C-alpha positions as CSV (number, residue, x, y, z in Angstrom):
1,X,93.2,99.0,31.4
2,X,96.4,97.7,33.0
3,X,99.6,99.4,31.8
4,X,103.2,98.4,32.4
5,X,105.4,101.3,33.4
6,X,106.1,103.7,30.6
7,X,108.3,106.8,30.6
8,X,106.7,110.3,30.1
9,X,107.6,110.5,26.4
10,X,106.0,107.0,25.7
11,X,103.0,108.0,27.8
12,X,102.3,111.1,25.8
13,X,102.3,109.2,22.5
14,X,100.1,106.4,23.9
15,X,97.6,109.0,25.1
16,X,97.7,110.7,21.6
17,X,97.1,107.3,19.9
18,X,94.1,106.6,22.1
19,X,92.6,110.0,21.4
20,X,93.1,109.5,17.7
21,X,91.2,106.2,18.1
22,X,88.4,108.4,19.5
23,X,88.6,107.3,23.1
24,X,87.2,109.7,25.8
25,X,89.9,110.0,28.5
26,X,89.6,111.7,31.9
27,X,92.5,113.0,33.9
28,X,91.6,110.7,36.8
29,X,91.3,107.7,34.5
30,X,94.7,108.3,32.9
31,X,96.3,109.0,36.2
32,X,95.2,105.7,37.6
33,X,96.1,103.7,34.5
34,X,99.6,105.1,34.1
35,X,100.4,105.4,37.9
36,X,101.3,109.1,37.7
37,X,99.8,112.3,39.2
38,X,97.1,114.3,37.6
39,X,99.5,117.1,37.1
40,X,101.7,114.8,34.9
41,X,98.6,113.9,32.9
42,X,97.8,117.7,32.6
43,X,101.3,118.2,31.1
44,X,100.7,115.3,28.7
45,X,97.4,116.9,27.6
46,X,99.0,120.3,27.2
47,X,101.6,118.7,25.0
48,X,98.9,117.1,22.9
49,X,96.9,120.3,22.5
50,X,100.1,122.1,21.3
51,X,100.8,119.3,18.8
52,X,97.2,119.4,17.5
53,X,97.3,123.1,17.2
54,X,100.2,122.9,14.7
55,X,97.6,121.4,12.4
56,X,95.0,124.0,13.4
57,X,93.0,121.3,15.3
58,X,91.8,121.1,18.8
59,X,90.7,118.7,21.5
60,X,87.2,118.6,22.9
61,X,86.1,118.4,26.5
62,X,82.9,117.2,28.2
63,X,81.7,115.3,31.3
64,X,83.2,112.1,29.9
65,X,86.7,113.6,29.6
66,X,88.9,114.7,26.8
67,X,88.5,113.5,23.2
68,X,89.2,114.4,19.6
69,X,86.3,114.9,17.2
70,X,87.8,115.0,13.7
71,X,87.8,113.4,10.3
72,X,90.0,110.5,9.2
73,X,92.0,112.9,7.1
74,X,92.7,115.1,10.2
75,X,93.6,112.1,12.2
76,X,96.1,111.0,9.6
77,X,97.6,114.5,9.5
78,X,98.4,114.4,13.2
79,X,99.8,110.9,12.9
80,X,102.0,111.9,9.9
81,X,103.4,114.9,11.8
82,X,104.4,112.6,14.7
83,X,105.9,110.0,12.4
84,X,107.9,112.5,10.3
85,X,109.2,114.2,13.4
86,X,110.3,110.9,14.9
87,X,112.0,109.9,11.6
88,X,113.8,113.2,11.4
89,X,115.0,112.7,15.0
90,X,116.1,109.1,14.5
91,X,113.4,107.8,16.8
92,X,111.3,104.5,16.4
93,X,107.9,104.9,14.8
94,X,106.4,101.5,15.5
95,X,103.8,102.9,17.9
96,X,102.0,104.6,15.0
97,X,103.0,102.7,11.9
98,X,104.4,99.3,10.9
99,X,108.1,99.6,10.1
100,X,107.8,96.5,7.9
101,X,104.9,98.0,5.9
102,X,106.9,101.3,5.7
103,X,109.8,99.4,4.1
104,X,107.6,97.6,1.6
105,X,105.8,100.8,0.5
106,X,109.1,102.7,0.4
107,X,110.7,100.1,-1.9
108,X,107.7,99.8,-4.1
109,X,107.3,103.6,-4.5
110,X,110.9,104.3,-5.2
111,X,110.9,101.5,-7.8
112,X,107.9,103.1,-9.5
113,X,109.6,106.5,-9.4
114,X,112.8,105.1,-10.9
115,X,111.0,103.1,-13.7
116,X,108.9,106.2,-14.7
117,X,111.9,108.5,-14.3
118,X,110.1,110.9,-12.0
119,X,112.1,113.2,-9.8
120,X,110.6,114.3,-6.5
121,X,112.7,115.8,-3.7
122,X,113.7,113.3,-1.0
123,X,111.9,115.1,1.8
124,X,108.6,115.1,-0.2
125,X,109.0,111.4,-1.0
126,X,109.2,110.6,2.7
127,X,106.1,112.7,3.2
128,X,104.2,110.7,0.5
129,X,105.4,107.3,1.7
130,X,104.3,108.0,5.2
131,X,100.9,109.2,3.9
132,X,100.5,106.0,1.9
133,X,101.5,103.8,4.9
134,X,99.0,105.5,7.1
135,X,96.2,105.1,4.6
136,X,96.9,101.4,4.3
137,X,97.4,100.7,8.0
138,X,94.3,102.7,9.1
139,X,92.2,101.0,6.4
140,X,93.2,97.6,7.8
141,X,91.9,98.9,11.1
142,X,88.6,99.9,9.3
143,X,89.3,103.7,9.3
144,X,88.9,105.0,5.8
145,X,89.5,108.4,4.1
146,X,86.4,110.0,2.7
147,X,86.7,113.3,0.8
148,X,83.8,115.8,0.7
149,X,84.1,116.2,-3.1
150,X,84.3,120.0,-3.1
151,X,87.7,120.1,-4.9
152,X,87.6,123.9,-4.7
153,X,91.3,124.3,-5.7
154,X,91.5,121.4,-8.1
155,X,88.9,122.9,-10.5
156,X,91.2,125.9,-10.9
157,X,94.5,124.1,-11.1
158,X,94.6,120.6,-12.5
159,X,92.5,118.0,-14.2
160,X,93.9,114.8,-12.9
161,X,92.7,112.5,-15.6
162,X,95.7,114.0,-17.6
163,X,98.2,112.5,-15.2
164,X,98.0,108.7,-15.5
165,X,101.5,108.5,-14.1
166,X,100.1,109.1,-10.6
167,X,97.9,106.2,-11.0
168,X,100.8,104.2,-12.3
169,X,102.8,105.0,-9.2
170,X,100.1,103.7,-6.9
171,X,99.4,100.7,-9.2
172,X,102.9,99.5,-8.5
173,X,101.8,98.9,-4.9
174,X,98.6,97.3,-5.9
175,X,100.3,94.8,-8.2
176,X,102.5,93.8,-5.3
177,X,99.3,93.1,-3.5
178,X,100.3,95.5,-0.7
179,X,96.9,97.4,-0.9
180,X,94.2,98.3,-3.4
181,X,93.3,102.0,-3.1
182,X,89.7,103.4,-3.2
183,X,88.8,106.3,-5.5
184,X,88.9,108.8,-2.6
185,X,92.3,107.5,-1.5
186,X,93.6,107.8,-5.1
187,X,92.3,111.4,-5.4
188,X,93.8,112.3,-2.0
189,X,97.2,110.9,-2.9
190,X,97.1,112.4,-6.4
191,X,96.9,115.9,-5.1
192,X,99.7,115.0,-2.6
193,X,102.0,113.4,-5.2
194,X,101.5,116.0,-7.9
195,X,101.8,118.7,-5.3
196,X,105.3,117.3,-4.5
197,X,106.6,116.8,-8.0
198,X,104.9,119.5,-10.0
199,X,107.9,120.1,-12.2
200,X,107.6,116.6,-13.6
201,X,103.9,116.5,-14.0
202,X,103.4,120.0,-15.4
203,X,105.7,122.3,-17.2
204,X,106.3,125.6,-15.4
205,X,105.0,127.6,-18.4
206,X,101.6,125.8,-18.0
207,X,101.0,127.5,-14.6
208,X,98.3,130.2,-15.1
209,X,99.6,133.7,-15.7
210,X,97.2,135.1,-13.1
211,X,98.9,132.9,-10.5
212,X,102.3,134.2,-11.5
213,X,101.0,137.7,-11.0
214,X,100.0,136.9,-7.5
215,X,103.4,135.5,-6.7
216,X,105.1,138.6,-8.2
217,X,102.8,140.8,-5.9
218,X,103.8,138.7,-2.9
219,X,107.5,139.2,-3.8
220,X,106.9,142.9,-4.1
221,X,105.2,143.1,-0.7
222,X,107.9,141.1,1.1
223,X,110.6,143.2,-0.6
224,X,109.0,146.3,0.8
225,X,108.7,144.8,4.2
226,X,112.4,143.7,4.2
227,X,113.5,147.0,2.5
228,X,115.4,144.8,0.0
229,X,114.4,144.7,-3.7
230,X,113.9,141.1,-4.6
231,X,111.6,141.7,-7.6
232,X,114.4,141.3,-10.2
233,X,115.4,137.9,-8.9
234,X,114.0,135.6,-11.6
235,X,115.1,132.4,-9.8
236,X,113.1,133.5,-6.7
237,X,110.0,134.0,-8.8
238,X,110.3,130.6,-10.6
239,X,111.0,128.7,-7.3
240,X,108.1,130.4,-5.5
241,X,105.6,129.9,-8.4
242,X,106.3,126.1,-8.4
243,X,106.5,125.9,-4.6
244,X,103.2,127.8,-3.9
245,X,101.4,126.0,-6.7
246,X,102.4,122.7,-5.1
247,X,101.3,124.1,-1.8
248,X,97.8,124.7,-3.1
249,X,97.6,121.1,-4.3
250,X,98.8,119.7,-0.9
251,X,96.2,121.8,0.9
252,X,93.5,120.4,-1.4
253,X,94.4,117.0,-0.1
254,X,94.3,118.5,3.4
255,X,97.8,117.4,3.7
256,X,100.7,119.1,5.5
257,X,104.5,118.9,5.4
258,X,106.8,118.9,8.4
259,X,109.6,121.4,8.3
260,X,112.4,120.1,10.5
261,X,114.2,123.4,10.3
262,X,111.3,125.6,11.4
263,X,112.6,126.6,14.9
264,X,116.1,127.3,13.5
265,X,114.5,129.5,10.7
266,X,112.5,131.5,13.3
267,X,115.6,132.0,15.5
268,X,118.1,132.8,12.7
269,X,115.9,134.9,10.5
270,X,113.2,136.3,12.8
271,X,112.4,139.5,10.8
272,X,112.3,137.7,7.5
273,X,110.0,134.9,8.9
274,X,107.7,137.5,10.5
275,X,107.4,139.6,7.3
276,X,106.8,136.5,5.1
277,X,104.2,135.2,7.6
278,X,102.4,138.5,7.6
279,X,102.3,139.1,3.8
280,X,101.9,135.5,2.8
281,X,98.8,135.4,5.0
282,X,97.4,138.8,4.2
283,X,98.0,139.0,0.5
284,X,98.6,135.7,-1.1
285,X,96.3,133.3,0.8
286,X,93.1,135.3,1.0
287,X,91.9,134.8,-2.6
288,X,92.3,131.0,-2.2
289,X,90.8,130.8,1.3
290,X,93.7,128.8,2.6
291,X,95.6,128.7,5.9
292,X,99.4,128.2,6.1
293,X,101.0,126.3,8.9
294,X,104.3,127.4,10.5
295,X,106.0,124.7,8.5
296,X,104.8,126.0,5.1
297,X,105.7,129.6,6.0
298,X,109.2,128.3,7.0
299,X,109.6,126.7,3.5
300,X,108.6,129.9,1.8
301,X,111.0,131.9,4.0
302,X,113.8,129.7,2.9
303,X,113.2,130.8,-0.7
304,X,113.2,134.4,0.3
305,X,116.3,134.0,2.4
306,X,118.1,132.4,-0.5
307,X,117.2,135.5,-2.6
308,X,118.4,137.8,0.2
309,X,121.7,136.0,0.2
310,X,122.0,136.5,-3.5
311,X,121.5,140.2,-3.1
312,X,124.1,140.3,-0.3
313,X,126.9,139.4,-2.6
314,X,130.3,140.9,-1.7
315,X,131.0,144.3,-3.3
316,X,134.5,143.9,-4.5
317,X,137.8,142.1,-4.0
318,X,140.9,144.0,-4.7
319,X,143.8,142.0,-6.1
320,X,147.3,143.5,-5.7
321,X,149.8,142.0,-8.1
322,X,153.1,143.4,-9.4
323,X,153.7,140.7,-12.0
324,X,151.7,141.9,-15.0
325,X,148.3,141.3,-16.6
326,X,148.9,137.6,-17.4
327,X,149.4,136.7,-13.7
328,X,146.5,138.9,-12.6
329,X,144.1,137.2,-15.1
330,X,145.2,133.8,-14.0
331,X,144.7,134.5,-10.3
332,X,141.4,136.3,-10.9
333,X,140.1,133.3,-12.7
334,X,141.1,131.1,-9.8
335,X,139.4,133.4,-7.3
336,X,136.2,133.5,-9.3
337,X,136.1,129.7,-9.4
338,X,136.1,129.4,-5.6
339,X,134.1,132.7,-5.0
340,X,131.5,132.8,-7.8
341,X,129.3,135.3,-5.9
342,X,131.9,138.1,-6.0
343,X,130.6,141.1,-8.0
344,X,134.0,142.3,-9.2
345,X,137.7,141.6,-8.9
346,X,139.7,144.8,-9.5
347,X,143.5,144.7,-10.0
348,X,145.9,147.2,-8.5
349,X,149.6,147.7,-7.9
350,X,151.3,148.7,-4.7
351,X,152.0,152.2,-6.1
352,X,148.4,152.9,-7.0
353,X,146.9,151.3,-3.8
354,X,147.4,154.3,-1.5
355,X,145.5,156.6,-3.8
356,X,142.5,154.3,-4.2
357,X,139.1,154.6,-2.5
358,X,138.7,151.3,-0.6
359,X,135.3,152.0,1.0
360,X,133.5,149.4,-1.2
361,X,136.3,146.8,-1.1
362,X,135.5,143.8,1.1
363,X,139.0,142.5,1.3
364,X,142.4,142.5,-0.5
365,X,144.2,139.5,-1.9
366,X,147.9,140.1,-2.7
367,X,150.9,138.2,-3.9
368,X,153.2,140.7,-2.0
369,X,153.2,142.2,1.4
370,X,150.9,145.2,1.7
371,X,151.8,147.7,4.5
372,X,149.6,150.3,6.3
373,X,146.2,149.2,4.9
374,X,143.1,149.1,7.2
375,X,141.4,146.5,5.1
376,X,142.2,142.8,5.7
377,X,144.8,141.4,3.4
378,X,145.1,137.7,2.4
379,X,148.6,137.1,1.1
380,X,149.0,134.3,-1.3
381,X,151.6,132.9,-3.7
382,X,151.5,133.7,-7.4
383,X,150.6,130.1,-8.2
384,X,147.6,130.1,-5.9
385,X,148.1,126.8,-4.1
386,X,145.5,124.7,-2.4
387,X,146.5,126.2,0.9
388,X,146.0,129.8,-0.6
389,X,142.6,128.9,-1.9
390,X,141.6,127.6,1.6
391,X,142.9,130.8,3.2
392,X,140.8,132.9,0.8
393,X,137.7,130.8,1.4
394,X,138.1,130.9,5.1
395,X,138.3,134.7,5.1
396,X,135.3,134.8,2.9
397,X,133.3,132.6,5.3
398,X,134.5,134.8,8.3
399,X,133.3,137.9,6.5
400,X,129.8,136.4,5.9
401,X,129.5,135.3,9.5
402,X,130.6,138.8,10.7
403,X,127.9,140.4,8.6
404,X,125.2,138.1,10.0
405,X,126.3,139.0,13.6
406,X,125.9,142.8,13.0
407,X,122.3,142.7,14.0
408,X,121.2,144.7,17.1
409,X,121.5,142.6,20.2
410,X,118.3,141.6,21.9
411,X,118.8,144.1,24.7
412,X,118.6,147.0,22.2
413,X,115.8,148.4,20.2
414,X,116.0,150.7,17.2
415,X,114.9,154.3,18.2
416,X,112.5,154.5,15.3
417,X,110.7,151.3,16.6
418,X,110.8,152.5,20.2
419,X,109.2,155.9,19.3
420,X,106.7,154.2,17.1
421,X,105.2,151.9,19.7
422,X,105.9,153.9,23.0
423,X,102.5,155.6,23.1
424,X,100.5,152.4,22.3
425,X,101.6,149.9,24.9
426,X,98.6,148.8,27.0
427,X,98.2,146.5,30.0
428,X,94.6,145.1,30.5
429,X,92.7,142.1,31.4
430,X,90.0,140.4,29.1
431,X,88.5,137.0,29.1
432,X,87.7,136.5,25.4
433,X,89.3,137.1,22.0
434,X,86.2,139.1,20.9
435,X,86.3,141.5,23.8
436,X,90.1,142.0,23.4
437,X,89.9,142.8,19.7
438,X,87.0,145.1,20.2
439,X,88.9,147.0,22.9
440,X,92.0,147.3,20.6
441,X,90.0,148.5,17.7
442,X,88.1,151.0,19.8
443,X,91.4,152.6,20.8
444,X,92.2,153.5,17.1
445,X,91.5,156.9,15.7
446,X,89.7,157.3,12.4
447,X,88.6,160.5,10.8
448,X,86.4,158.6,8.4
449,X,83.9,156.3,10.1
450,X,83.3,154.3,6.9
451,X,87.0,153.5,6.8
452,X,86.9,152.4,10.5
453,X,84.1,150.0,9.7
454,X,85.9,148.6,6.6
455,X,89.2,148.2,8.5
456,X,87.4,146.4,11.5
457,X,85.6,144.1,9.0
458,X,89.0,143.3,7.3
459,X,90.5,142.4,10.7
460,X,87.7,140.0,11.5
461,X,87.8,138.6,8.0
462,X,91.5,137.9,8.5
463,X,90.8,136.1,11.8
464,X,88.1,134.0,10.0
465,X,90.5,133.0,7.3
466,X,93.2,131.9,9.8
467,X,94.1,132.6,13.3
468,X,96.7,135.3,13.6
469,X,98.4,133.4,16.4
470,X,102.1,133.4,15.8
471,X,103.9,131.5,18.6
472,X,104.5,131.5,22.4
473,X,101.4,133.4,23.3
474,X,101.7,136.1,20.6
475,X,98.9,137.1,18.2
476,X,99.3,139.6,15.4
477,X,95.8,140.7,14.2
478,X,95.9,143.0,11.3
479,X,93.6,144.4,8.6
480,X,93.7,145.7,5.0
481,X,96.2,148.6,4.5
482,X,93.8,150.2,2.0
483,X,91.5,151.2,5.0
484,X,94.3,152.7,7.2
485,X,94.6,156.5,7.5
486,X,97.6,156.5,9.8
487,X,100.1,153.8,10.6
488,X,99.7,152.6,14.2
489,X,101.0,149.6,16.1
490,X,99.3,148.8,19.4
491,X,100.6,146.3,21.9
492,X,98.3,144.8,24.5
493,X,99.7,142.7,27.3
494,X,97.1,140.7,29.2
495,X,97.2,139.6,32.9
496,X,96.1,136.1,32.0
497,X,96.1,134.2,28.7
498,X,92.9,133.9,26.7
499,X,91.8,131.5,24.0
500,X,92.8,132.6,20.5
501,X,91.5,129.9,18.2
502,X,93.2,126.7,19.4
503,X,95.9,128.5,21.2
504,X,96.4,130.6,24.4
505,X,97.4,134.3,23.9
506,X,98.6,136.9,26.3
507,X,100.3,139.4,24.0
508,X,98.4,140.9,21.1
509,X,100.0,143.2,18.6
510,X,97.5,145.0,16.4
511,X,99.0,146.2,13.1
512,X,97.5,149.1,11.2
513,X,100.0,149.7,8.4
514,X,99.5,152.0,5.4
515,X,100.7,150.8,2.0
516,X,103.5,153.4,1.9
517,X,104.7,152.5,5.4
518,X,105.4,148.8,4.7
519,X,109.1,149.4,5.4
520,X,108.2,149.8,9.1
521,X,107.1,146.2,9.4
522,X,110.5,144.6,9.4
523,X,111.7,146.1,12.6
524,X,108.4,145.5,14.4
525,X,108.3,141.8,13.3
526,X,111.9,141.4,14.4
527,X,110.9,142.8,17.8
528,X,107.9,140.4,18.0
529,X,110.0,137.4,17.0
530,X,112.6,138.3,19.7
531,X,109.7,138.5,22.1
532,X,108.5,135.0,21.1
533,X,112.0,133.7,21.9
534,X,112.1,135.5,25.3
535,X,108.7,136.7,26.5
536,X,110.0,138.1,29.9
537,X,112.5,140.2,28.0
538,X,109.8,141.5,25.7
539,X,107.4,142.5,28.6
540,X,110.1,144.2,30.6
541,X,111.2,146.1,27.4
542,X,107.6,147.2,26.8
543,X,107.3,148.5,30.4
544,X,110.6,150.3,29.9
545,X,109.7,152.2,26.7
546,X,106.0,152.8,27.5
547,X,105.1,156.5,27.8
């Protein structure tokens, strides 16, 4: 194969496309074809492996070279991830899909949505459109989706013959003679479309009560892990019920979504992401035998973070006004309009201010000068001008940002966490996941051998359900809390990385958490997420606190 010069980014995607077309490619062959060193090709293959692992897929190697052995559904999942990432970053997608076809499908699908008055979030519409384009384009190249017919989730959730609107949406494309869908393709897209616009296709109250119970339990467990009660947040429950119900349907179609904010979510809310990842996997997913991608965990984390923000409403604003109740009521109404999340606005006079307990007051707004007060004072005019409203809003934003920045810097570690892990930091060398996990489990103390066996079985069951790989070489194996006698966290740092499913791991954190000690999870997960961001810092910190 004779190739013109391509840059490294183009070369990566060309190699991926060839692998998805089921070519067997050797390092030497690629090196000669693209006129680059074998080390450059090794970097390309490493990038490809990492990309595939995001869909929990892996490349295969034999004497003929590197290749991908997967179904057409899996191939299209990889292609969709690449295309969506490129679209989100404003990059051309013509290597993987026809932009002309993309435009035709997009116009036809949006027309069908508008005619049938169906509302689906914009990001999900893009996900659906790209899926449809890939089905059409791959079919024209004689690659067809074939489902195995198990429908293990569908039989519990939906009977799709009740949703002719889905067929109507696809029929719009058929009538334009863009493509005629097979039964398998219609079934695949039905799960995907209904799983993206559930609120239109099914009323919230029709979702099974047992499913709602599982969502409530998930909220309870995450609340315990975050040490913040979110169980009374009705909006969180409703949003999660619909989101997770849709998620089940998307997974039935073996489809995934790309979360363009995933890295920002991990960096900005590390503890929350870690706690959601842990409990979403351990408690919610197990009954359904499903595995969540980082992207899906990120979307669920956004719902929880929104609830946390609602809990973190400001305590109180104190309004100082000498001009009587009429003026104070007028200004209070104006403040509430621009700061709807404020719990209370209390009014005081200058003479009463010095006698008041201001400990729960976030800041003071006053129409007069307020002397000798430690709290920040925003002085405004009695008419509350636009400039005054901007000044109040700016201080409100500054206050929120200041609260976010109060977290411990990365160089510090809470004493409780330090004491908790100091005796269980190990440095060893193993060559397999099985040997590593066996070693870690053997280090644990159980008074009851039956509980030991049950806990160890639950750890292996968790690994069977989904790899506990988190990111950047970290794995967090864990078992069922009901079999834990004493909460213990053991950290093992390996000399060399080992295979952990489709990933390489060199830091393993074994969690043994009793039900009543769930509160200890947040600080540990925050530590782990900081380590994922800076592994060298994490290792040096472990060496420092190790006893």
